[in-house]
N, C-alpha and C positions, 0 to 999 in steps of 0.2 A: 504612501508607505506600503511596502510589500506585505502581503498577507502571510502569516506563519502557517506552514503546512500542518494539517491535523495529524498526518501520519508521516513518519520519517523512517528511512531504511537504516538499520543498525548493523546488519550483517549480510554478507553475500557469500554464495558458494564460490568455488574456484572457477566455475563457468560463468559467473556473473548473475546468477539467479538470486534475487532478493529473498532471504530466508527468515529474517527476524526484523521486527518493526517496533518503534516506539509510537504509541498512540497517545495523543494529548489527553490527559485526564486519567490515564492508567499508570500505576507505578512500575509494573513489570513489563518486560518486553513480550511481544506477542509473536508466535511462530506463524509462518505463511499460511498454513492450512487453517488455523483458527481465524486469521484475518479474512481469508477468502470466505469462510462461513459467515462471519459478521457482515461482510459487504453484501453477500447474497440475502441476508436477513433484513437488509435495509438500514443497518446501524450506522453506515457511513455513506450518506447520499452523494457526497462529492467524488466518490470512487465507484468503479465497476470492475467486474471480473473478466479476464481474457483467458484464452487457452491456446497453447501451441500444438494441441493434439495429444499431448502427454501430461502436461502440467498446467494447472490453473494458477493464475497470479493476479494481483491487484494492480490497477492502473488508475491514475486520476482522470476524471472526466475532462474532455477537451474544453479549454476556455481561452485559447490563444496565448497563454502565458507559459514560458518555459521555466519560470522561477519556482513553480509549485509542483513540478513533476517528480515522481518517485525515482530514486536511483542516484 
């Protein structure tokens, strides 16, 4: 059985940047900047923070599965 992702994207910008997320166990959506901070604090060990030089964003840790990637 496929594992349900802990974090799901709920909104993207017109350029495709994931901007809002649903985190399992939280009732409200979380903005990208807050999720980035939570990941940096170690609250979501299945994920890490990447940067394109301008924007930091959350990515799932590599595990060989495409089913649990964000986006």
